[in-house]
C-alpha positions in Angstrom: -29.6 16.9 141.3 -26.3 15.0 141.0 -24.3 18.0 142.3 -26.5 18.3 145.4 -26.2 14.6 146.2 -22.4 14.7 145.6 -21.9 17.6 148.1 -24.1 15.9 150.7 -22.0 12.7 150.3 -18.8 14.6 150.7 -20.0 16.5 153.7 -21.0 13.3 155.4 -17.6 11.9 154.8 -16.0 15.0 156.2 -18.2 15.1 159.3 -17.7 11.4 160.1 -13.9 11.9 159.9 -11.9 13.2 162.9 -9.2 14.5 160.6 -10.2 16.8 157.9 -7.7 15.6 155.2 -8.0 14.9 151.5 -7.8 11.2 152.1 -11.0 11.2 154.1 -12.9 11.6 150.9 -12.6 8.6 148.6 -13.4 10.4 145.3 -13.4 7.3 143.1 -15.8 5.6 145.5 -18.2 8.5 145.3 -18.0 8.6 141.5 -18.7 4.9 141.2 -21.8 5.3 143.4 -23.0 8.2 141.3 -22.4 6.4 138.0 -24.5 3.5 139.4 -27.2 5.9 140.3 -27.1 7.4 136.9 -27.4 4.1 135.2 -30.6 3.3 137.3 -32.1 6.7 136.7 -31.0 7.0 133.1 -34.3 5.6 131.8 -36.0 8.7 133.1 -33.5 11.2 131.9 -32.5 12.3 128.5 -29.1 11.7 126.9 -28.1 15.4 127.2 -28.5 15.4 130.9 -26.5 12.2 131.2 -23.7 13.7 129.1 -23.6 16.8 131.3 -23.3 14.6 134.4 -20.6 12.5 132.8 -18.6 15.7 131.9 -18.8 16.9 135.5 -17.4 13.6 136.8 -14.7 13.7 134.2 -13.7 17.2 135.4 -13.4 15.9 138.9 -11.2 13.1 137.8 -9.1 15.6 135.9 -8.7 17.7 139.1 -7.6 14.6 141.1 -5.1 13.8 138.3 -3.7 17.3 138.4 -3.3 17.2 142.1 -1.4 13.9 141.9 0.8 15.2 139.1 1.4 18.5 141.0 2.4 16.5 144.2 4.8 14.3 142.1 6.4 17.5 140.7 6.8 18.8 144.3 8.2 15.5 145.4 10.8 15.7 142.6 11.8 19.2 143.5 12.1 18.4 147.2 14.4 15.4 146.3 16.5 17.6 144.2 16.7 20.2 146.9 17.8 17.7 149.5 20.4 16.2 147.2 21.8 19.7 146.5 21.7 20.4 150.2 23.8 17.2 150.9 26.3 18.4 148.2 26.5 21.8 149.9 27.2 20.1 153.3 29.9 18.0 151.6 31.5 21.1 150.2 31.5 22.7 153.6 33.0 19.6 155.3 35.7 19.4 152.7 36.8 23.0 153.1 36.4 22.6 156.8 39.1 19.9 156.6 41.4 22.2 154.8 40.7 25.1 157.2 41.5 22.9 160.3 44.7 21.8 158.6 45.7 25.4 157.8 44.9 26.4 161.4 47.2 23.7 162.8 50.0 24.8 160.4 49.5 28.4 161.2 49.8 27.7 164.9 53.0 25.7 164.3 54.6 28.6 162.4 53.5 31.2 165.1 54.4 29.1 168.1 58.1 30.5 168.4 56.7 34.1 168.2 54.0 33.3 170.8 56.6 31.9 173.2 58.8 35.0 172.9 55.8 37.4 173.3 54.7 35.5 176.4 58.1 36.1 178.0 58.1 39.7 176.9 54.6 40.3 178.4 55.9 39.0 181.8 58.9 41.4 181.5 56.7 44.3 180.6 54.4 43.6 183.6 57.5 43.3 185.8 59.1 46.5 184.6 55.8 48.4 184.9 55.5 47.4 188.5 59.1 48.7 189.1 58.3 51.9 187.4 55.1 52.3 189.5 57.3 51.8 192.7 59.8 54.4 191.5 57.1 56.9 190.7 55.7 56.5 194.2 59.1 57.2 195.7 59.5 60.2 193.4 56.1 61.6 194.5 57.1 61.3 198.1 60.3 63.1 197.5 58.3 66.0 196.1 55.9 66.0 199.0 58.7 66.2 201.5 61.0 68.7 199.9 58.3 70.8 198.3 55.7 70.9 201.0 55.2 74.6 200.5 53.9 74.0 197.1 51.9 70.8 197.7 49.1 72.2 195.7 51.1 73.1 192.7 50.2 71.8 189.3 53.0 69.3 189.2 51.5 67.5 192.2 48.0 68.2 191.7 45.7 65.5 190.5 44.1 66.2 187.1 40.8 68.1 187.2 37.7 66.1 187.2 37.0 67.2 183.7 40.3 65.7 182.5 40.2 62.4 184.4 39.7 59.5 182.1 37.3 56.7 183.2 39.0 54.2 185.5 38.0 51.0 183.8 39.4 47.5 184.1 40.7 47.4 180.5 43.1 50.4 181.3 45.1 48.1 183.5 45.4 45.3 181.0 48.8 44.5 179.6 47.6 45.1 176.0 46.5 48.6 176.9 49.8 49.3 178.7 51.7 48.2 175.6 49.7 50.4 173.4 50.3 53.4 175.8 54.1 52.8 175.9 54.3 52.6 172.1 52.5 56.0 171.8 54.7 57.8 174.4 58.2 59.2 173.6 59.5 59.2 177.2 58.7 58.2 180.8 57.2 61.5 181.8 54.7 61.3 179.0 53.9 57.7 179.8 53.3 58.6 183.5 51.1 61.6 182.7 49.0 59.4 180.2 48.3 57.0 183.1 48.3 59.4 186.0 44.8 58.5 187.0 45.2 54.7 186.7 48.7 53.1 187.0 50.5 56.0 188.6 47.7 57.4 190.7 49.2 59.0 193.9 46.7 59.6 196.7 48.9 59.8 199.9 49.2 63.5 199.6 45.4 63.8 200.0 45.4 61.7 203.1 47.2 62.4 206.4 50.2 64.6 205.5 52.0 63.7 208.7 52.8 60.4 207.2 54.9 61.9 204.4 58.3 62.1 206.1 61.8 60.5 206.0 60.5 57.4 207.8 57.7 56.8 205.2 60.2 57.4 202.4 62.6 54.8 203.9 59.7 52.4 204.1 59.1 53.0 200.4 62.6 52.0 199.6 62.2 48.8 201.5 59.0 48.1 199.5 60.8 49.0 196.3 63.5 46.4 197.0 60.8 43.8 197.6 59.3 44.8 194.2 62.7 44.4 192.6 63.2 41.0 194.0 59.7 39.8 193.1 60.2 41.1 189.5 63.7 39.8 189.1 63.3 38.0 185.8 66.4 37.2 183.8 66.7 39.1 180.6 65.6 37.1 177.6 67.7 36.9 174.5 66.2 39.1 171.9 64.8 37.3 168.9 63.3 39.0 165.8 61.5 36.6 163.4 60.7 37.3 159.8 58.3 35.4 157.7 59.7 34.0 154.4 57.2 33.0 151.9 57.7 31.2 148.5 55.2 33.2 146.5 55.5 30.9 143.5 54.9 27.8 145.6 52.0 29.5 147.3 50.5 30.4 143.9 50.9 26.8 142.8 49.1 25.5 145.9 46.3 27.9 145.2 46.0 26.8 141.6 46.0 23.1 142.7 43.3 23.8 145.3 41.2 25.4 142.7 41.5 22.5 140.3 40.9 20.0 143.1 37.3 21.0 143.5 34.8 21.1 140.6 31.1 21.2 140.3 29.6 19.1 137.5 26.1 18.0 136.7 25.6 14.3 137.6 24.7 13.3 134.2 28.0 14.8 132.9 29.8 13.1 135.6 28.4 9.7 134.7 29.0 10.2 131.0 32.6 11.1 131.7 33.2 8.1 134.0 31.2 5.6 132.0 31.2 6.1 128.2 28.0 5.3 126.4 27.6 1.5 125.9 27.9 0.5 122.2 25.5 -2.1 120.8 26.5 -4.3 117.8 25.2 -7.0 115.6 27.9 -9.7 114.8 27.3 -11.2 111.4 29.1 -13.6 109.0 28.1 -14.8 105.5 28.9 -17.5 103.0 31.3 -15.2 101.2 33.8 -15.2 104.0 32.8 -11.8 105.2 32.6 -10.8 108.8 30.5 -7.7 109.8 30.2 -5.6 113.0 27.0 -3.6 112.6 26.9 -0.6 115.1 23.2 0.0 116.0 23.9 2.3 119.1 22.4 5.2 117.3 19.3 4.2 115.3 19.7 7.3 113.1 23.3 6.3 112.2 23.5 2.6 111.8 26.8 1.7 110.2 29.0 -1.4 109.8 32.4 -2.6 108.6 33.2 -5.8 106.8 36.3 -8.0 107.2 37.5 -10.9 105.0 38.0 -14.1 107.0 39.5 -17.4 105.9 37.0 -20.0 104.8 37.8 -22.3 107.7 36.8 -19.6 110.2 33.4 -18.7 108.9 31.5 -21.3 110.9 30.0 -18.8 113.4 26.8 -20.7 114.3 24.7 -19.1 116.9 24.7 -22.0 119.3 28.5 -22.1 119.3 29.2 -18.4 119.8 29.2 -16.4 123.1 30.1 -12.8 124.0 32.4 -12.1 126.9 33.1 -8.3 127.5 34.8 -7.0 124.4 35.4 -10.4 122.9 33.3 -12.9 120.9 34.3 -16.6 121.3 33.4 -19.2 118.6 33.9 -22.9 119.5 34.4 -25.4 116.6 35.0 -29.1 116.7 38.8 -29.0 117.2 39.5 -25.3 117.6 38.2 -22.0 119.0 38.3 -18.5 117.6 38.5 -15.2 119.6 37.4 -12.0 118.0 38.3 -8.6 119.5 35.6 -5.9 119.1 38.0 -3.2 120.0 40.9 -4.2 117.8 38.7 -6.1 115.2 41.1 -8.9 115.1 40.3 -12.7 114.8 42.6 -15.3 116.4 42.1 -19.0 116.0 43.6 -21.5 118.5 43.8 -25.3 118.2 42.4 -27.6 120.9 44.5 -30.5 121.5 42.9 -34.0 122.0 39.5 -32.4 122.1 36.7 -32.9 119.5 33.4 -31.3 120.4 31.6 -32.0 117.3 28.3 -30.1 117.3 28.1 -28.2 120.6 26.2 -25.6 122.6 28.0 -22.9 124.7 27.1 -20.4 127.4 28.9 -17.9 129.6 28.5 -17.8 133.5 29.2 -14.1 133.6 32.5 -14.7 135.6 35.5 -16.7 134.5 34.1 -19.7 132.6 32.5 -20.6 129.3 30.6 -23.9 129.4 30.5 -26.2 126.3 28.0 -29.1 126.0 28.8 -31.4 123.0 25.7 -33.0 121.5 27.4 -36.4 121.1 29.3 -36.5 124.4 28.0 -37.2 127.9 30.6 -34.7 129.3 30.2 -30.9 129.9 33.4 -29.0 129.5 34.3 -25.5 130.8 36.8 -23.1 129.5 38.7 -20.6 131.8 38.9 -17.3 129.9 41.8 -16.1 132.1 44.0 -19.3 132.0 42.8 -20.4 128.5 42.4 -24.0 129.7 39.7 -26.7 129.2 38.5 -29.1 131.8 35.7 -31.6 132.2 33.2 -29.9 134.5 30.5 -32.7 134.7 30.0 -36.2 133.2 26.5 -37.4 132.6 25.6 -41.1 133.2 24.5 -42.9 130.1 20.9 -44.0 130.1 20.1 -47.7 129.5 
């Protein structure tokens, strides 16, 4: 009967909610209501039935607890993932800085070569135009003085099967440079580009135009081409890259040692060594002890002999400052170094504290309050000086 009522209660909660989420069912509220109902109806039920119902409710609570712990685990993993992602982005940004620096340095080194090549490209384009003009004149000569063989193989355009595609990239300077590099002489260069750079179509048009007058006109056009492409010859410069391989290898090694991936706990332990915990103790036999209790499984201590006049380390007159322990007496103070395990006593001129209480402000001063004096003193641990900090008014 409890299971039926519980499901009905849950469904009512779901139906009354506009958002079907887990938070719309207050599981603990439902359980409290059922427990109250059980207590009322328990007089009519036996103990076995009560225990069965109680076990079911406990199971529901276990499920809720498991869901919470699972979500906490997911939350922890997501946080770790996001932190790792941030570290990954940081690595990328660091190497991006190096990459940008190298790109700039690369451009600086390549700049002279780029400047020379830009001038060479202009000369190559200029001389190619001159060669195209000369080839046009040569073709006209052949058309005039060899008109009887106008259809010979030397003047014939390549067959359609041998014509290369006439695409824009074939006119680009980079393509022309590649073609020149592959050819051993000018005839091979012309034949390699007969259908693009050195295409001659006048013979296929009106043949009456191919005469001495048209040839003279071509010479005039050629002179214009020479004038337009009259670029002074640049001084030839050949650059060679010189690399200090040893220095380069050293830079690589330095770069590799610059970046390291370590676990955060290891990083913290390296940067901040474990804090040591001690108990400082003196006894009536003029013995001073530093008891190391950092590791409870390895508690150890060392004893030192001290002079009898230095053994008055009362708790109310002792204060710890960093790696030092200060003890203030009536007319002197002692400074004990935890690191060096040395004890130094210094006289206080014209000061007699008598019985006193001391405390440290966590910065630069230790405050001393003598029991028999209306004044409060303070001691500068850096300058090693005493001064009156405050004077109390005497009560009537």
